[in-house]
VOLO-88805 format. One record per residue: x, y, z of N, C-alpha, C in turn; residue number from 1; residue in three letters. Coordinates in Angstrom, 2 decimals, m for minus. Example, Ala and Ser with C-alpha at 12.3 -4.5 7.8 and 13.67 -1.06 7.14 Angstrom:
<nodes>
{n_px:13.19; n_py:m5.69; n_pz:7.80; ca_px:12.30; ca_py:m4.50; ca_pz:7.80; c_px:13.20; c_py:m3.30; c_pz:7.80; resi:1; resn:ALA} $
{n_px:12.85; n_py:m2.25; n_pz:7.08; ca_px:13.67; ca_py:m1.06; ca_pz:7.14; c_px:12.90; c_py:0.03; c_pz:7.87; resi:2; resn:SER} $
</nodes>
This chain:
<nodes>
{n_px:37.58; n_py:134.77; n_pz:86.93; ca_px:38.67; ca_py:133.80; ca_pz:87.33; c_px:39.80; c_py:134.39; c_pz:87.95; resi:1; resn:MET} $
{n_px:40.38; n_py:133.74; n_pz:88.96; ca_px:41.59; ca_py:134.27; ca_pz:89.58; c_px:42.79; c_py:133.71; c_pz:88.88; resi:2; resn:SER} $
{n_px:43.86; n_py:134.43; n_pz:88.83; ca_px:44.91; ca_py:134.03; ca_pz:88.20; c_px:45.90; c_py:132.96; c_pz:89.14; resi:3; resn:ALA} $
{n_px:46.42; n_py:132.08; n_pz:88.62; ca_px:47.28; ca_py:131.11; ca_pz:89.34; c_px:48.49; c_py:131.73; c_pz:89.94; resi:4; resn:ALA} $
{n_px:48.85; n_py:131.47; n_pz:91.16; ca_px:49.87; ca_py:132.08; ca_pz:91.82; c_px:50.93; c_py:130.83; c_pz:92.21; resi:5; resn:THR} $
{n_px:52.08; n_py:131.08; n_pz:92.23; ca_px:53.10; ca_py:130.11; ca_pz:92.57; c_px:53.96; c_py:130.61; c_pz:93.69; resi:6; resn:SER} $
{n_px:54.43; n_py:129.68; n_pz:94.57; ca_px:55.27; ca_py:129.98; ca_pz:95.57; c_px:56.68; c_py:129.26; c_pz:95.30; resi:7; resn:ILE} $
{n_px:57.72; n_py:129.94; n_pz:95.42; ca_px:59.07; ca_py:129.40; ca_pz:95.30; c_px:59.64; c_py:129.24; c_pz:96.69; resi:8; resn:THR} $
{n_px:60.19; n_py:128.07; n_pz:97.05; ca_px:60.80; ca_py:127.83; ca_pz:98.29; c_px:62.30; c_py:127.58; c_pz:98.06; resi:9; resn:VAL} $
{n_px:63.15; n_py:128.22; n_pz:98.60; ca_px:64.66; ca_py:127.94; ca_pz:98.44; c_px:65.23; c_py:127.36; c_pz:99.64; resi:10; resn:ARG} $
{n_px:65.78; n_py:126.26; n_pz:99.56; ca_px:66.45; ca_py:125.65; ca_pz:100.76; c_px:68.06; c_py:125.38; c_pz:100.34; resi:11; resn:VAL} $
{n_px:68.87; n_py:126.08; n_pz:101.21; ca_px:70.23; ca_py:126.08; ca_pz:100.89; c_px:70.73; c_py:124.67; c_pz:101.39; resi:12; resn:PRO} $
{n_px:71.38; n_py:123.88; n_pz:100.51; ca_px:71.93; ca_py:122.63; ca_pz:100.70; c_px:72.98; c_py:122.31; c_pz:99.84; resi:13; resn:LEU} $
{n_px:73.75; n_py:121.34; n_pz:100.12; ca_px:74.77; ca_py:120.90; ca_pz:99.31; c_px:74.46; c_py:119.36; c_pz:99.00; resi:14; resn:LYS} $
{n_px:74.93; n_py:118.90; n_pz:97.80; ca_px:74.74; ca_py:117.40; ca_pz:97.52; c_px:76.22; c_py:116.91; c_pz:97.41; resi:15; resn:ILE} $
{n_px:76.49; n_py:116.03; n_pz:98.44; ca_px:77.90; ca_py:115.54; ca_pz:98.54; c_px:77.89; c_py:114.12; c_pz:97.95; resi:16; resn:ARG} $
{n_px:78.84; n_py:113.83; n_pz:97.04; ca_px:78.99; ca_py:112.57; ca_pz:96.60; c_px:79.62; c_py:111.62; c_pz:97.46; resi:17; resn:ARG} $
{n_px:79.04; n_py:110.42; n_pz:97.76; ca_px:79.60; ca_py:109.37; ca_pz:98.47; c_px:79.68; c_py:108.17; c_pz:97.52; resi:18; resn:ARG} $
{n_px:80.58; n_py:107.34; n_pz:97.93; ca_px:80.67; ca_py:105.96; ca_pz:97.17; c_px:79.35; c_py:105.38; c_pz:96.88; resi:19; resn:PRO} $
{n_px:78.87; n_py:105.34; n_pz:95.71; ca_px:77.69; ca_py:104.67; ca_pz:95.30; c_px:76.36; c_py:105.38; c_pz:95.63; resi:20; resn:GLY} $
{n_px:76.45; n_py:106.53; n_pz:96.10; ca_px:75.14; ca_py:107.21; ca_pz:96.56; c_px:75.46; c_py:108.78; c_pz:96.62; resi:21; resn:ARG} $
{n_px:74.46; n_py:109.56; n_pz:96.77; ca_px:74.58; ca_py:111.01; ca_pz:97.02; c_px:73.87; c_py:111.16; c_pz:98.37; resi:22; resn:LYS} $
{n_px:74.58; n_py:112.20; n_pz:99.06; ca_px:74.01; ca_py:112.62; ca_pz:100.40; c_px:73.69; c_py:114.05; c_pz:100.42; resi:23; resn:ALA} $
{n_px:72.56; n_py:114.52; n_pz:100.99; ca_px:72.26; ca_py:115.81; ca_pz:101.13; c_px:72.78; c_py:116.31; c_pz:102.47; resi:24; resn:VAL} $
{n_px:73.54; n_py:117.49; n_pz:102.39; ca_px:74.19; ca_py:117.92; ca_pz:103.55; c_px:73.51; c_py:119.30; c_pz:103.89; resi:25; resn:VAL} $
{n_px:72.75; n_py:119.41; n_pz:104.98; ca_px:72.10; ca_py:120.75; ca_pz:105.34; c_px:73.17; c_py:121.66; c_pz:105.87; resi:26; resn:MET} $
{n_px:72.92; n_py:122.94; n_pz:105.60; ca_px:73.99; ca_py:123.88; ca_pz:106.08; c_px:73.92; c_py:124.07; c_pz:107.65; resi:27; resn:PRO} $
{n_px:74.90; n_py:124.56; n_pz:108.32; ca_px:74.95; ca_py:124.84; ca_pz:109.70; c_px:74.25; c_py:126.14; c_pz:109.92; resi:28; resn:VAL} $
{n_px:73.34; n_py:126.29; n_pz:110.78; ca_px:72.53; ca_py:127.48; ca_pz:110.98; c_px:73.33; c_py:128.66; c_pz:111.68; resi:29; resn:ARG} $
{n_px:74.03; n_py:128.23; n_pz:112.78; ca_px:74.84; ca_py:129.08; ca_pz:113.41; c_px:76.03; c_py:128.48; c_pz:113.98; resi:30; resn:ASP} $
{n_px:77.01; n_py:129.21; n_pz:114.48; ca_px:78.21; ca_py:128.63; ca_pz:114.88; c_px:78.11; c_py:127.66; c_pz:116.10; resi:31; resn:GLU} $
{n_px:77.02; n_py:127.68; n_pz:116.81; ca_px:76.85; ca_py:126.71; ca_pz:118.10; c_px:76.48; c_py:125.42; c_pz:117.64; resi:32; resn:SER} $
{n_px:75.98; n_py:125.22; n_pz:116.39; ca_px:75.57; ca_py:123.95; ca_pz:115.97; c_px:76.71; c_py:123.01; c_pz:115.62; resi:33; resn:ASP} $
{n_px:77.74; n_py:123.54; n_pz:115.14; ca_px:79.05; ca_py:122.79; ca_pz:114.89; c_px:78.89; c_py:122.23; c_pz:113.54; resi:34; resn:GLY} $
{n_px:79.85; n_py:121.61; n_pz:113.09; ca_px:80.01; ca_py:121.00; ca_pz:111.72; c_px:79.19; c_py:119.71; c_pz:111.56; resi:35; resn:ALA} $
{n_px:78.61; n_py:119.49; n_pz:110.43; ca_px:77.88; ca_py:118.25; ca_pz:110.22; c_px:78.78; c_py:117.15; c_pz:110.08; resi:36; resn:VAL} $
{n_px:78.78; n_py:116.15; n_pz:110.90; ca_px:79.64; ca_py:115.04; ca_pz:110.87; c_px:79.54; c_py:114.29; c_pz:109.55; resi:37; resn:PRO} $
{n_px:80.56; n_py:113.70; n_pz:108.98; ca_px:80.44; ca_py:112.86; ca_pz:107.81; c_px:80.52; c_py:111.31; c_pz:108.17; resi:38; resn:THR} $
{n_px:80.17; n_py:110.55; n_pz:107.40; ca_px:80.14; ca_py:109.16; ca_pz:107.55; c_px:81.36; c_py:108.45; c_pz:106.99; resi:39; resn:ARG} $
{n_px:81.83; n_py:107.44; n_pz:107.51; ca_px:82.98; ca_py:106.79; ca_pz:106.95; c_px:82.71; c_py:106.02; c_pz:105.71; resi:40; resn:ALA} $
{n_px:83.57; n_py:105.97; n_pz:104.88; ca_px:83.40; ca_py:105.31; ca_pz:103.60; c_px:83.22; c_py:103.87; c_pz:103.73; resi:41; resn:ASP} $
{n_px:82.09; n_py:103.22; n_pz:103.47; ca_px:81.81; ca_py:101.89; ca_pz:103.79; c_px:82.84; c_py:100.88; c_pz:103.06; resi:42; resn:PRO} $
{n_px:83.17; n_py:101.17; n_pz:101.89; ca_px:84.14; ca_py:100.35; ca_pz:101.16; c_px:85.64; c_py:100.33; c_pz:101.96; resi:43; resn:ALA} $
{n_px:86.05; n_py:101.52; n_pz:102.32; ca_px:87.29; ca_py:101.52; ca_pz:103.28; c_px:87.19; c_py:100.87; c_pz:104.40; resi:44; resn:LEU} $
{n_px:86.01; n_py:100.93; n_pz:105.19; ca_px:85.89; ca_py:100.32; ca_pz:106.51; c_px:85.93; c_py:98.78; c_pz:106.24; resi:45; resn:VAL} $
{n_px:85.17; n_py:98.38; n_pz:105.20; ca_px:85.20; ca_py:96.91; ca_pz:104.94; c_px:86.45; c_py:96.30; c_pz:104.52; resi:46; resn:LYS} $
{n_px:87.24; n_py:97.07; n_pz:103.75; ca_px:88.54; ca_py:96.57; ca_pz:103.43; c_px:89.33; c_py:96.57; c_pz:104.65; resi:47; resn:ALA} $
{n_px:89.40; n_py:97.57; n_pz:105.47; ca_px:90.25; ca_py:97.52; ca_pz:106.66; c_px:89.79; c_py:96.22; c_pz:107.62; resi:48; resn:LEU} $
{n_px:88.56; n_py:96.05; n_pz:107.64; ca_px:88.05; ca_py:94.90; ca_pz:108.56; c_px:88.52; c_py:93.64; c_pz:107.98; resi:49; resn:ALA} $
{n_px:88.51; n_py:93.49; n_pz:106.66; ca_px:88.83; ca_py:92.21; ca_pz:106.02; c_px:90.41; c_py:92.09; c_pz:106.21; resi:50; resn:ARG} $
{n_px:91.18; n_py:93.16; n_pz:105.98; ca_px:92.57; ca_py:93.10; ca_pz:106.07; c_px:93.01; c_py:92.57; c_pz:107.52; resi:51; resn:ALA} $
{n_px:92.41; n_py:93.17; n_pz:108.59; ca_px:92.84; ca_py:92.78; ca_pz:109.90; c_px:92.31; c_py:91.39; c_pz:110.26; resi:52; resn:PHE} $
{n_px:91.23; n_py:90.96; n_pz:109.69; ca_px:90.67; ca_py:89.60; ca_pz:109.87; c_px:91.69; c_py:88.61; c_pz:109.24; resi:53; resn:ARG} $
{n_px:92.11; n_py:88.86; n_pz:108.00; ca_px:93.09; ca_py:88.01; ca_pz:107.33; c_px:94.51; c_py:87.99; c_pz:108.03; resi:54; resn:TYR} $
{n_px:94.87; n_py:89.11; n_pz:108.59; ca_px:96.12; ca_py:89.19; ca_pz:109.24; c_px:96.10; c_py:88.34; c_pz:110.55; resi:55; resn:GLN} $
{n_px:94.84; n_py:88.39; n_pz:111.22; ca_px:94.70; ca_py:87.57; ca_pz:112.44; c_px:94.68; c_py:86.22; c_pz:112.08; resi:56; resn:ARG} $
{n_px:94.19; n_py:85.70; n_pz:111.00; ca_px:94.19; ca_py:84.28; ca_pz:110.62; c_px:95.57; c_py:83.88; c_pz:110.34; resi:57; resn:LEU} $
{n_px:96.40; n_py:84.65; n_pz:109.78; ca_px:97.84; ca_py:84.38; ca_pz:109.52; c_px:98.59; c_py:84.34; c_pz:110.94; resi:58; resn:LEU} $
{n_px:98.42; n_py:85.30; n_pz:111.76; ca_px:99.00; ca_py:85.28; ca_pz:113.05; c_px:98.57; c_py:84.07; c_pz:113.92; resi:59; resn:ASP} $
{n_px:97.42; n_py:83.66; n_pz:113.77; ca_px:97.07; ca_py:82.53; ca_pz:114.59; c_px:97.57; c_py:81.14; c_pz:114.09; resi:60; resn:GLU} $
{n_px:98.07; n_py:81.18; n_pz:112.85; ca_px:98.56; ca_py:80.04; ca_pz:112.26; c_px:97.47; c_py:79.12; c_pz:111.60; resi:61; resn:GLY} $
{n_px:96.43; n_py:79.70; n_pz:111.28; ca_px:95.30; ca_py:79.01; ca_pz:110.57; c_px:95.74; c_py:78.77; c_pz:109.16; resi:62; resn:ARG} $
{n_px:96.53; n_py:79.61; n_pz:108.54; ca_px:97.14; ca_py:79.51; ca_pz:107.19; c_px:98.56; c_py:79.73; c_pz:107.44; resi:63; resn:TYR} $
{n_px:99.41; n_py:78.91; n_pz:106.68; ca_px:100.85; ca_py:78.98; ca_pz:106.70; c_px:101.30; c_py:80.07; c_pz:105.79; resi:64; resn:ALA} $
{n_px:100.52; n_py:80.48; n_pz:104.75; ca_px:101.10; ca_py:81.41; ca_pz:103.75; c_px:99.81; c_py:82.32; c_pz:103.18; resi:65; resn:SER} $
{n_px:100.16; n_py:83.27; n_pz:102.44; ca_px:99.11; ca_py:84.06; ca_pz:101.74; c_px:98.53; c_py:83.23; c_pz:100.56; resi:66; resn:ILE} $
{n_px:99.45; n_py:82.45; n_pz:99.95; ca_px:98.87; ca_py:81.55; ca_pz:98.84; c_px:97.86; c_py:80.54; c_pz:99.31; resi:67; resn:THR} $
{n_px:98.19; n_py:79.86; n_pz:100.58; ca_px:97.29; ca_py:79.01; ca_pz:101.13; c_px:96.08; c_py:79.64; c_pz:101.61; resi:68; resn:GLU} $
{n_px:96.13; n_py:80.87; n_pz:102.17; ca_px:94.99; ca_py:81.57; ca_pz:102.64; c_px:94.05; c_py:81.92; c_pz:101.44; resi:69; resn:MET} $
{n_px:94.61; n_py:82.47; n_pz:100.36; ca_px:93.86; ca_py:82.81; ca_pz:99.22; c_px:93.06; c_py:81.70; c_pz:98.74; resi:70; resn:ALA} $
{n_px:93.68; n_py:80.47; n_pz:98.62; ca_px:93.02; ca_py:79.33; ca_pz:98.24; c_px:91.91; c_py:78.84; c_pz:99.15; resi:71; resn:ALA} $
{n_px:92.13; n_py:78.96; n_pz:100.44; ca_px:91.21; ca_py:78.52; ca_pz:101.41; c_px:89.93; c_py:79.58; c_pz:101.56; resi:72; resn:GLY} $
{n_px:90.27; n_py:80.82; n_pz:101.35; ca_px:89.21; ca_py:81.84; ca_pz:101.44; c_px:88.51; c_py:82.08; c_pz:100.00; resi:73; resn:GLU} $
{n_px:89.08; n_py:81.46; n_pz:98.92; ca_px:88.61; ca_py:81.49; ca_pz:97.60; c_px:88.66; c_py:82.98; c_pz:97.16; resi:74; resn:LYS} $
{n_px:89.79; n_py:83.63; n_pz:97.33; ca_px:90.02; ca_py:84.89; ca_pz:96.89; c_px:91.30; c_py:85.00; c_pz:96.02; resi:75; resn:ILE} $
{n_px:91.53; n_py:86.04; n_pz:95.17; ca_px:92.72; ca_py:86.12; ca_pz:94.53; c_px:93.89; c_py:86.50; c_pz:95.35; resi:76; resn:ASP} $
{n_px:95.03; n_py:85.93; n_pz:95.19; ca_px:96.25; ca_py:86.07; ca_pz:95.97; c_px:96.78; c_py:87.56; c_pz:95.83; resi:77; resn:ARG} $
{n_px:96.57; n_py:88.11; n_pz:94.74; ca_px:97.11; ca_py:89.51; ca_pz:94.65; c_px:96.31; c_py:90.49; c_pz:95.32; resi:78; resn:GLY} $
{n_px:94.88; n_py:90.28; n_pz:95.34; ca_px:94.07; ca_py:91.06; ca_pz:96.10; c_px:94.24; c_py:90.97; c_pz:97.65; resi:79; resn:TYR} $
{n_px:94.48; n_py:89.70; n_pz:98.00; ca_px:94.72; ca_py:89.36; ca_pz:99.47; c_px:96.09; c_py:90.09; c_pz:99.90; resi:80; resn:LEU} $
{n_px:97.06; n_py:90.16; n_pz:98.99; ca_px:98.29; ca_py:90.79; ca_pz:99.40; c_px:98.15; c_py:92.28; c_pz:99.50; resi:81; resn:GLY} $
{n_px:97.31; n_py:92.82; n_pz:98.63; ca_px:97.08; ca_py:94.28; ca_pz:98.67; c_px:96.20; c_py:94.67; c_pz:99.88; resi:82; resn:ARG} $
{n_px:95.35; n_py:93.74; n_pz:100.25; ca_px:94.43; ca_py:93.99; ca_pz:101.52; c_px:95.40; c_py:93.92; c_pz:102.75; resi:83; resn:LEU} $
{n_px:96.33; n_py:92.91; n_pz:102.84; ca_px:97.14; ca_py:92.85; ca_pz:103.87; c_px:98.09; c_py:94.05; c_pz:104.17; resi:84; resn:LEU} $
{n_px:98.42; n_py:94.69; n_pz:103.04; ca_px:99.21; ca_py:95.95; ca_pz:103.11; c_px:98.46; c_py:96.97; c_pz:104.07; resi:85; resn:ARG} $
{n_px:97.23; n_py:97.08; n_pz:104.14; ca_px:96.48; ca_py:98.04; ca_pz:104.96; c_px:96.71; c_py:97.85; c_pz:106.41; resi:86; resn:LEU} $
{n_px:97.17; n_py:96.60; n_pz:106.84; ca_px:97.41; ca_py:96.49; ca_pz:108.31; c_px:98.66; c_py:97.25; c_pz:108.73; resi:87; resn:THR} $
{n_px:99.45; n_py:97.69; n_pz:107.81; ca_px:100.66; ca_py:98.58; ca_pz:108.24; c_px:100.46; c_py:99.97; c_pz:108.03; resi:88; resn:VAL} $
{n_px:99.26; n_py:100.44; n_pz:107.92; ca_px:98.96; ca_py:101.84; ca_pz:107.91; c_px:99.17; c_py:102.50; c_pz:109.21; resi:89; resn:LEU} $
{n_px:99.52; n_py:103.71; n_pz:109.24; ca_px:99.67; ca_py:104.40; ca_pz:110.63; c_px:98.42; c_py:104.33; c_pz:111.41; resi:90; resn:ALA} $
{n_px:98.49; n_py:104.22; n_pz:112.74; ca_px:97.32; ca_py:104.14; ca_pz:113.44; c_px:96.18; c_py:105.36; c_pz:113.40; resi:91; resn:PRO} $
{n_px:96.79; n_py:106.59; n_pz:113.14; ca_px:95.90; ca_py:107.68; ca_pz:113.01; c_px:95.33; c_py:107.76; c_pz:111.59; resi:92; resn:ASP} $
{n_px:95.97; n_py:107.18; n_pz:110.67; ca_px:95.35; ca_py:107.09; ca_pz:109.32; c_px:94.12; c_py:106.10; c_pz:109.36; resi:93; resn:VAL} $
{n_px:94.31; n_py:104.93; n_pz:110.05; ca_px:93.32; ca_py:103.92; ca_pz:110.19; c_px:92.11; c_py:104.59; c_pz:111.03; resi:94; resn:ILE} $
{n_px:92.49; n_py:105.30; n_pz:112.07; ca_px:91.41; ca_py:106.02; ca_pz:112.80; c_px:90.59; c_py:106.98; c_pz:111.99; resi:95; resn:GLU} $
{n_px:91.30; n_py:107.83; n_pz:111.17; ca_px:90.68; ca_py:108.77; ca_pz:110.29; c_px:89.80; c_py:107.99; c_pz:109.30; resi:96; resn:ALA} $
{n_px:90.18; n_py:107.02; n_pz:108.78; ca_px:89.27; ca_py:106.15; ca_pz:107.84; c_px:88.03; c_py:105.68; c_pz:108.54; resi:97; resn:ILE} $
{n_px:88.26; n_py:105.24; n_pz:109.65; ca_px:87.05; ca_py:104.67; ca_pz:110.44; c_px:86.10; c_py:105.81; c_pz:110.96; resi:98; resn:LEU} $
{n_px:86.68; n_py:106.93; n_pz:111.27; ca_px:85.85; ca_py:108.09; ca_pz:111.63; c_px:85.18; c_py:108.73; c_pz:110.53; resi:99; resn:ASP} $
{n_px:85.71; n_py:108.55; n_pz:109.27; ca_px:85.24; ca_py:109.10; ca_pz:108.19; c_px:85.44; c_py:110.56; c_pz:107.96; resi:100; resn:GLY} $
{n_px:86.55; n_py:111.09; n_pz:108.52; ca_px:86.96; ca_py:112.52; ca_pz:108.37; c_px:88.38; c_py:112.56; c_pz:108.32; resi:101; resn:ARG} $
{n_px:88.92; n_py:113.85; n_pz:108.19; ca_px:90.33; ca_py:114.14; ca_pz:108.22; c_px:91.14; c_py:113.60; c_pz:107.11; resi:102; resn:ARG} $
{n_px:90.50; n_py:113.15; n_pz:105.99; ca_px:91.34; ca_py:112.61; ca_pz:105.02; c_px:91.32; c_py:113.47; c_pz:103.70; resi:103; resn:LEU} $
{n_px:92.46; n_py:113.27; n_pz:103.08; ca_px:92.53; ca_py:114.00; ca_pz:101.68; c_px:91.72; c_py:112.99; c_pz:100.78; resi:104; resn:LEU} $
{n_px:91.56; n_py:113.41; n_pz:99.48; ca_px:90.77; ca_py:112.58; ca_pz:98.68; c_px:91.35; c_py:111.19; c_pz:98.57; resi:105; resn:GLU} $
{n_px:90.71; n_py:110.25; n_pz:99.27; ca_px:91.11; ca_py:108.89; ca_pz:99.44; c_px:89.92; c_py:107.95; c_pz:99.25; resi:106; resn:LEU} $
{n_px:90.10; n_py:107.13; n_pz:98.28; ca_px:89.05; ca_py:106.08; ca_pz:97.96; c_px:89.78; c_py:104.65; c_pz:98.00; resi:107; resn:ASP} $
{n_px:88.95; n_py:103.58; n_pz:97.94; ca_px:89.52; ca_py:102.29; ca_pz:97.95; c_px:90.65; c_py:101.97; c_pz:96.86; resi:108; resn:LEU} $
{n_px:90.40; n_py:102.27; n_pz:95.57; ca_px:91.43; ca_py:102.07; ca_pz:94.55; c_px:92.65; c_py:102.66; c_pz:94.96; resi:109; resn:PRO} $
{n_px:92.73; n_py:103.96; n_pz:95.35; ca_px:93.98; ca_py:104.69; ca_pz:95.73; c_px:94.61; c_py:104.01; c_pz:96.97; resi:110; resn:LYS} $
{n_px:93.83; n_py:103.63; n_pz:97.94; ca_px:94.44; ca_py:102.94; ca_pz:99.18; c_px:94.96; c_py:101.60; c_pz:98.85; resi:111; resn:LEU} $
{n_px:94.51; n_py:100.95; n_pz:97.81; ca_px:94.93; ca_py:99.50; ca_pz:97.41; c_px:96.34; c_py:99.65; c_pz:96.63; resi:112; resn:MET} $
{n_px:96.61; n_py:100.81; n_pz:96.29; ca_px:97.97; ca_py:101.06; ca_pz:95.56; c_px:99.07; c_py:101.02; c_pz:96.71; resi:113; resn:GLU} $
{n_px:100.27; n_py:100.78; n_pz:96.23; ca_px:101.35; ca_py:100.82; ca_pz:97.22; c_px:101.39; c_py:102.05; c_pz:98.13; resi:114; resn:PRO} $
{n_px:101.53; n_py:101.92; n_pz:99.36; ca_px:101.53; ca_py:103.07; ca_pz:100.27; c_px:102.96; c_py:103.18; c_pz:100.80; resi:115; resn:VAL} $
{n_px:103.38; n_py:104.48; n_pz:101.29; ca_px:104.68; ca_py:104.63; ca_pz:101.76; c_px:104.90; c_py:103.81; c_pz:103.07; resi:116; resn:PRO} $
{n_px:106.05; n_py:103.32; n_pz:103.18; ca_px:106.36; ca_py:102.39; ca_pz:104.33; c_px:106.50; c_py:103.25; c_pz:105.71; resi:117; resn:ALA} $
{n_px:106.85; n_py:104.47; n_pz:105.75; ca_px:106.99; ca_py:105.21; ca_pz:106.96; c_px:105.61; c_py:105.88; c_pz:107.21; resi:118; resn:TYR} $
{n_px:105.38; n_py:105.87; n_pz:108.58; ca_px:104.04; ca_py:106.56; ca_pz:108.98; c_px:104.02; c_py:107.99; c_pz:108.65; resi:119; resn:TRP} $
{n_px:105.09; n_py:108.67; n_pz:108.82; ca_px:105.04; ca_py:110.14; ca_pz:108.61; c_px:104.74; c_py:110.34; c_pz:107.13; resi:120; resn:ASP} $
{n_px:105.29; n_py:109.53; n_pz:106.25; ca_px:104.90; ca_py:109.78; ca_pz:104.77; c_px:103.57; c_py:109.42; c_pz:104.50; resi:121; resn:GLN} $
{n_px:102.97; n_py:108.38; n_pz:105.19; ca_px:101.56; ca_py:108.04; ca_pz:105.07; c_px:100.68; c_py:109.25; c_pz:105.53; resi:122; resn:GLN} $
{n_px:101.01; n_py:109.78; n_pz:106.70; ca_px:100.25; ca_py:110.88; ca_pz:107.15; c_px:100.22; c_py:112.09; c_pz:106.21; resi:123; resn:ARG} $
{n_px:101.47; n_py:112.36; n_pz:105.55; ca_px:101.43; ca_py:113.37; ca_pz:104.70; c_px:100.73; c_py:113.16; c_pz:103.41; resi:124; resn:ALA} $
{n_px:100.57; n_py:111.84; n_pz:103.05; ca_px:99.93; ca_py:111.46; ca_pz:101.79; c_px:98.33; c_py:111.41; c_pz:101.98; resi:125; resn:ALA} $
{n_px:97.94; n_py:111.08; n_pz:103.24; ca_px:96.48; ca_py:110.81; ca_pz:103.40; c_px:95.78; c_py:111.66; c_pz:104.24; resi:126; resn:PHE} $
{n_px:96.43; n_py:112.31; n_pz:105.32; ca_px:95.66; ca_py:113.16; ca_pz:106.23; c_px:95.86; c_py:114.55; c_pz:105.97; resi:127; resn:LEU} $
{n_px:94.87; n_py:115.45; n_pz:106.23; ca_px:94.87; ca_py:116.89; ca_pz:106.12; c_px:95.86; c_py:117.29; c_pz:107.24; resi:128; resn:VAL} $
{n_px:96.37; n_py:118.48; n_pz:107.11; ca_px:97.50; ca_py:118.86; ca_pz:108.02; c_px:97.10; c_py:119.03; c_pz:109.41; resi:129; resn:PRO} $
{n_px:95.97; n_py:119.26; n_pz:109.78; ca_px:95.50; ca_py:119.36; ca_pz:111.25; c_px:95.26; c_py:117.99; c_pz:111.93; resi:130; resn:HIS} $
{n_px:95.30; n_py:116.96; n_pz:111.15; ca_px:95.00; ca_py:115.65; ca_pz:111.65; c_px:96.26; c_py:114.67; c_pz:111.82; resi:131; resn:ALA} $
{n_px:97.16; n_py:115.37; n_pz:112.56; ca_px:98.29; ca_py:114.40; ca_pz:112.81; c_px:98.23; c_py:113.73; c_pz:114.11; resi:132; resn:THR} $
{n_px:99.41; n_py:113.38; n_pz:114.53; ca_px:99.41; ca_py:112.41; ca_pz:115.74; c_px:98.88; c_py:113.04; c_pz:117.00; resi:133; resn:ARG} $
{n_px:98.84; n_py:114.25; n_pz:117.15; ca_px:98.27; ca_py:114.95; ca_pz:118.34; c_px:96.81; c_py:114.50; c_pz:118.61; resi:134; resn:SER} $
{n_px:96.12; n_py:114.35; n_pz:117.47; ca_px:94.70; ca_py:113.65; ca_pz:117.58; c_px:94.80; c_py:112.30; c_pz:118.03; resi:135; resn:ASN} $
{n_px:95.69; n_py:111.56; n_pz:117.53; ca_px:95.78; ca_py:110.15; ca_pz:117.91; c_px:96.22; c_py:110.00; c_pz:119.44; resi:136; resn:PHE} $
{n_px:97.09; n_py:110.91; n_pz:119.88; ca_px:97.60; ca_py:110.80; ca_pz:121.28; c_px:96.44; c_py:110.93; c_pz:122.35; resi:137; resn:LEU} $
{n_px:95.32; n_py:111.42; n_pz:121.89; ca_px:94.22; ca_py:111.54; ca_pz:122.83; c_px:93.46; c_py:110.22; c_pz:123.04; resi:138; resn:ASN} $
{n_px:93.78; n_py:109.33; n_pz:122.19; ca_px:93.12; ca_py:108.07; ca_pz:122.26; c_px:93.25; c_py:107.43; c_pz:123.67; resi:139; resn:HIS} $
{n_px:92.17; n_py:106.96; n_pz:124.27; ca_px:92.13; ca_py:106.50; ca_pz:125.60; c_px:92.46; c_py:105.01; c_pz:125.84; resi:140; resn:ARG} $
{n_px:92.54; n_py:104.19; n_pz:124.83; ca_px:92.75; ca_py:102.77; ca_pz:125.13; c_px:94.17; c_py:102.42; c_pz:125.50; resi:141; resn:SER} $
{n_px:94.39; n_py:101.34; n_pz:126.11; ca_px:95.73; ca_py:100.86; ca_pz:126.41; c_px:96.46; c_py:100.84; c_pz:125.08; resi:142; resn:GLU} $
{n_px:95.96; n_py:100.13; n_pz:124.16; ca_px:96.67; ca_py:99.95; ca_pz:122.88; c_px:96.98; c_py:101.40; c_pz:122.27; resi:143; resn:GLU} $
{n_px:96.03; n_py:102.30; n_pz:122.40; ca_px:96.31; ca_py:103.69; ca_pz:121.80; c_px:97.42; c_py:104.29; c_pz:122.45; resi:144; resn:GLY} $
{n_px:97.52; n_py:104.24; n_pz:123.89; ca_px:98.62; ca_py:104.74; ca_pz:124.59; c_px:99.89; c_py:104.09; c_pz:124.20; resi:145; resn:ARG} $
{n_px:99.96; n_py:102.81; n_pz:124.02; ca_px:101.08; ca_py:102.17; ca_pz:123.71; c_px:101.66; c_py:102.63; c_pz:122.30; resi:146; resn:HIS} $
{n_px:100.70; n_py:102.73; n_pz:121.29; ca_px:101.12; ca_py:103.02; ca_pz:120.06; c_px:101.48; c_py:104.61; c_pz:120.03; resi:147; resn:LEU} $
{n_px:100.84; n_py:105.49; n_pz:120.86; ca_px:101.22; ca_py:106.79; ca_pz:120.92; c_px:102.63; c_py:106.96; c_pz:121.52; resi:148; resn:ALA} $
{n_px:103.13; n_py:106.20; n_pz:122.43; ca_px:104.37; ca_py:106.16; ca_pz:122.90; c_px:105.39; c_py:105.85; c_pz:121.74; resi:149; resn:ARG} $
{n_px:105.09; n_py:104.82; n_pz:120.94; ca_px:105.96; ca_py:104.47; ca_pz:119.88; c_px:106.00; c_py:105.49; c_pz:118.88; resi:150; resn:ARG} $
{n_px:104.98; n_py:106.44; n_pz:118.66; ca_px:105.00; ca_py:107.59; ca_pz:117.75; c_px:105.88; c_py:108.65; c_pz:118.07; resi:151; resn:LEU} $
{n_px:106.01; n_py:108.81; n_pz:119.33; ca_px:106.79; ca_py:109.96; ca_pz:119.87; c_px:108.34; c_py:109.76; c_pz:119.76; resi:152; resn:CYS} $
</nodes>
């Protein structure tokens, strides 16, 4: 009889925790491949989308107040108020959330807490140091150029 042999295969990988799931991140083989892009946190993206939708409804005059909107949309008034605060985030912080990168440890519960009023303080609280307004200034849309002028 022949003896059983076994083969061991080692694959270098990292398991990165994502909200509600785990993702396997394969290592970069050489410098030309570049970094593995990350995905945006779906909970943060959904919260931002809801916040801007609710703000648009207020701006269009569909609802006269947050209380009226909360009753009409069948959501808690306090939650609605916390969501609407997301609309005053610095543009580059919003962009970083949507891109899914350049953020310090930030999740939805932390973002729903009161945030600093000034954009510079928000950047310091939420963005890693290299992700400042110079990244935002490269935005090509008309709105991006307008906001970039306001930032300078």
